[in-house]
Chimera marker file (.cmm) of the C-alpha trace (Angstrom):
<marker_set name="trace">
<marker id="1" x="141.162" y="206.304" z="173.679" r="1" g="1" b="0" radius="0.5"/>
<marker id="2" x="143.063" y="204.271" z="176.290" r="1" g="1" b="0" radius="0.5"/>
<marker id="3" x="142.642" y="200.500" z="176.137" r="1" g="1" b="0" radius="0.5"/>
<marker id="4" x="142.726" y="198.171" z="179.139" r="1" g="1" b="0" radius="0.5"/>
<marker id="5" x="143.870" y="194.610" z="178.357" r="1" g="1" b="0" radius="0.5"/>
<marker id="6" x="142.396" y="192.285" z="180.974" r="1" g="1" b="0" radius="0.5"/>
<marker id="7" x="144.677" y="189.325" z="181.660" r="1" g="1" b="0" radius="0.5"/>
<marker id="8" x="143.532" y="186.956" z="184.386" r="1" g="1" b="0" radius="0.5"/>
<marker id="9" x="143.241" y="183.434" z="185.730" r="1" g="1" b="0" radius="0.5"/>
<marker id="10" x="139.858" y="181.731" z="185.292" r="1" g="1" b="0" radius="0.5"/>
<marker id="11" x="139.726" y="181.326" z="189.078" r="1" g="1" b="0" radius="0.5"/>
<marker id="12" x="139.546" y="185.137" z="189.261" r="1" g="1" b="0" radius="0.5"/>
<marker id="13" x="136.612" y="185.376" z="186.838" r="1" g="1" b="0" radius="0.5"/>
<marker id="14" x="134.119" y="186.853" z="189.361" r="1" g="1" b="0" radius="0.5"/>
<marker id="15" x="136.608" y="189.596" z="190.240" r="1" g="1" b="0" radius="0.5"/>
<marker id="16" x="137.433" y="190.356" z="186.601" r="1" g="1" b="0" radius="0.5"/>
<marker id="17" x="133.730" y="190.598" z="185.760" r="1" g="1" b="0" radius="0.5"/>
<marker id="18" x="133.287" y="193.205" z="188.515" r="1" g="1" b="0" radius="0.5"/>
<marker id="19" x="136.317" y="195.147" z="187.313" r="1" g="1" b="0" radius="0.5"/>
<marker id="20" x="135.118" y="195.029" z="183.718" r="1" g="1" b="0" radius="0.5"/>
<marker id="21" x="131.678" y="196.325" z="184.721" r="1" g="1" b="0" radius="0.5"/>
<marker id="22" x="133.265" y="199.251" z="186.552" r="1" g="1" b="0" radius="0.5"/>
<marker id="23" x="135.545" y="200.057" z="183.622" r="1" g="1" b="0" radius="0.5"/>
<marker id="24" x="132.622" y="199.931" z="181.177" r="1" g="1" b="0" radius="0.5"/>
<marker id="25" x="130.975" y="202.761" z="183.101" r="1" g="1" b="0" radius="0.5"/>
<marker id="26" x="133.731" y="205.019" z="181.719" r="1" g="1" b="0" radius="0.5"/>
<marker id="27" x="132.979" y="205.500" z="178.037" r="1" g="1" b="0" radius="0.5"/>
<marker id="28" x="136.474" y="206.846" z="177.381" r="1" g="1" b="0" radius="0.5"/>
<marker id="29" x="138.088" y="203.466" z="178.178" r="1" g="1" b="0" radius="0.5"/>
<marker id="30" x="138.176" y="200.599" z="175.671" r="1" g="1" b="0" radius="0.5"/>
<marker id="31" x="138.365" y="197.104" z="177.171" r="1" g="1" b="0" radius="0.5"/>
<marker id="32" x="139.966" y="194.020" z="175.622" r="1" g="1" b="0" radius="0.5"/>
<marker id="33" x="139.021" y="190.698" z="177.204" r="1" g="1" b="0" radius="0.5"/>
<marker id="34" x="139.521" y="187.275" z="175.668" r="1" g="1" b="0" radius="0.5"/>
<marker id="35" x="135.955" y="186.034" z="176.140" r="1" g="1" b="0" radius="0.5"/>
<marker id="36" x="134.619" y="188.976" z="174.167" r="1" g="1" b="0" radius="0.5"/>
<marker id="37" x="137.338" y="189.180" z="171.496" r="1" g="1" b="0" radius="0.5"/>
<marker id="38" x="138.379" y="185.609" z="170.626" r="1" g="1" b="0" radius="0.5"/>
<marker id="39" x="135.911" y="183.538" z="168.640" r="1" g="1" b="0" radius="0.5"/>
<marker id="40" x="135.610" y="179.888" z="167.649" r="1" g="1" b="0" radius="0.5"/>
<marker id="41" x="138.349" y="178.904" z="165.261" r="1" g="1" b="0" radius="0.5"/>
<marker id="42" x="140.685" y="181.848" z="165.754" r="1" g="1" b="0" radius="0.5"/>
<marker id="43" x="144.222" y="181.023" z="166.798" r="1" g="1" b="0" radius="0.5"/>
<marker id="44" x="144.226" y="182.556" z="170.266" r="1" g="1" b="0" radius="0.5"/>
<marker id="45" x="148.030" y="183.017" z="170.662" r="1" g="1" b="0" radius="0.5"/>
<marker id="46" x="148.058" y="185.106" z="167.464" r="1" g="1" b="0" radius="0.5"/>
<marker id="47" x="144.976" y="187.110" z="168.504" r="1" g="1" b="0" radius="0.5"/>
<marker id="48" x="146.425" y="187.798" z="171.967" r="1" g="1" b="0" radius="0.5"/>
<marker id="49" x="149.761" y="188.875" z="170.498" r="1" g="1" b="0" radius="0.5"/>
<marker id="50" x="148.036" y="191.294" z="168.135" r="1" g="1" b="0" radius="0.5"/>
<marker id="51" x="145.898" y="192.719" z="170.953" r="1" g="1" b="0" radius="0.5"/>
<marker id="52" x="148.926" y="193.319" z="173.157" r="1" g="1" b="0" radius="0.5"/>
<marker id="53" x="150.841" y="194.914" z="170.274" r="1" g="1" b="0" radius="0.5"/>
<marker id="54" x="147.978" y="197.319" z="169.579" r="1" g="1" b="0" radius="0.5"/>
<link id1="1" id2="2" r="1" g="1" b="0" radius="0.2"/>
<link id1="2" id2="3" r="1" g="1" b="0" radius="0.2"/>
<link id1="3" id2="4" r="1" g="1" b="0" radius="0.2"/>
<link id1="4" id2="5" r="1" g="1" b="0" radius="0.2"/>
<link id1="5" id2="6" r="1" g="1" b="0" radius="0.2"/>
<link id1="6" id2="7" r="1" g="1" b="0" radius="0.2"/>
<link id1="7" id2="8" r="1" g="1" b="0" radius="0.2"/>
<link id1="8" id2="9" r="1" g="1" b="0" radius="0.2"/>
<link id1="9" id2="10" r="1" g="1" b="0" radius="0.2"/>
<link id1="10" id2="11" r="1" g="1" b="0" radius="0.2"/>
<link id1="11" id2="12" r="1" g="1" b="0" radius="0.2"/>
<link id1="12" id2="13" r="1" g="1" b="0" radius="0.2"/>
<link id1="13" id2="14" r="1" g="1" b="0" radius="0.2"/>
<link id1="14" id2="15" r="1" g="1" b="0" radius="0.2"/>
<link id1="15" id2="16" r="1" g="1" b="0" radius="0.2"/>
<link id1="16" id2="17" r="1" g="1" b="0" radius="0.2"/>
<link id1="17" id2="18" r="1" g="1" b="0" radius="0.2"/>
<link id1="18" id2="19" r="1" g="1" b="0" radius="0.2"/>
<link id1="19" id2="20" r="1" g="1" b="0" radius="0.2"/>
<link id1="20" id2="21" r="1" g="1" b="0" radius="0.2"/>
<link id1="21" id2="22" r="1" g="1" b="0" radius="0.2"/>
<link id1="22" id2="23" r="1" g="1" b="0" radius="0.2"/>
<link id1="23" id2="24" r="1" g="1" b="0" radius="0.2"/>
<link id1="24" id2="25" r="1" g="1" b="0" radius="0.2"/>
<link id1="25" id2="26" r="1" g="1" b="0" radius="0.2"/>
<link id1="26" id2="27" r="1" g="1" b="0" radius="0.2"/>
<link id1="27" id2="28" r="1" g="1" b="0" radius="0.2"/>
<link id1="28" id2="29" r="1" g="1" b="0" radius="0.2"/>
<link id1="29" id2="30" r="1" g="1" b="0" radius="0.2"/>
<link id1="30" id2="31" r="1" g="1" b="0" radius="0.2"/>
<link id1="31" id2="32" r="1" g="1" b="0" radius="0.2"/>
<link id1="32" id2="33" r="1" g="1" b="0" radius="0.2"/>
<link id1="33" id2="34" r="1" g="1" b="0" radius="0.2"/>
<link id1="34" id2="35" r="1" g="1" b="0" radius="0.2"/>
<link id1="35" id2="36" r="1" g="1" b="0" radius="0.2"/>
<link id1="36" id2="37" r="1" g="1" b="0" radius="0.2"/>
<link id1="37" id2="38" r="1" g="1" b="0" radius="0.2"/>
<link id1="38" id2="39" r="1" g="1" b="0" radius="0.2"/>
<link id1="39" id2="40" r="1" g="1" b="0" radius="0.2"/>
<link id1="40" id2="41" r="1" g="1" b="0" radius="0.2"/>
<link id1="41" id2="42" r="1" g="1" b="0" radius="0.2"/>
<link id1="42" id2="43" r="1" g="1" b="0" radius="0.2"/>
<link id1="43" id2="44" r="1" g="1" b="0" radius="0.2"/>
<link id1="44" id2="45" r="1" g="1" b="0" radius="0.2"/>
<link id1="45" id2="46" r="1" g="1" b="0" radius="0.2"/>
<link id1="46" id2="47" r="1" g="1" b="0" radius="0.2"/>
<link id1="47" id2="48" r="1" g="1" b="0" radius="0.2"/>
<link id1="48" id2="49" r="1" g="1" b="0" radius="0.2"/>
<link id1="49" id2="50" r="1" g="1" b="0" radius="0.2"/>
<link id1="50" id2="51" r="1" g="1" b="0" radius="0.2"/>
<link id1="51" id2="52" r="1" g="1" b="0" radius="0.2"/>
<link id1="52" id2="53" r="1" g="1" b="0" radius="0.2"/>
<link id1="53" id2="54" r="1" g="1" b="0" radius="0.2"/>
</marker_set>
């Protein structure tokens, strides 16, 4: 399954939310977005690096 890594500026949040909604309509595409994949006390640079490597 292809994965789309969404990297964006917070000022573009409305646009990224629209894009994510459109991508979610395709069940064959996995989506990685920070607000849905990074939680509380996780070290975000490490989590982002792992996501990009995958």
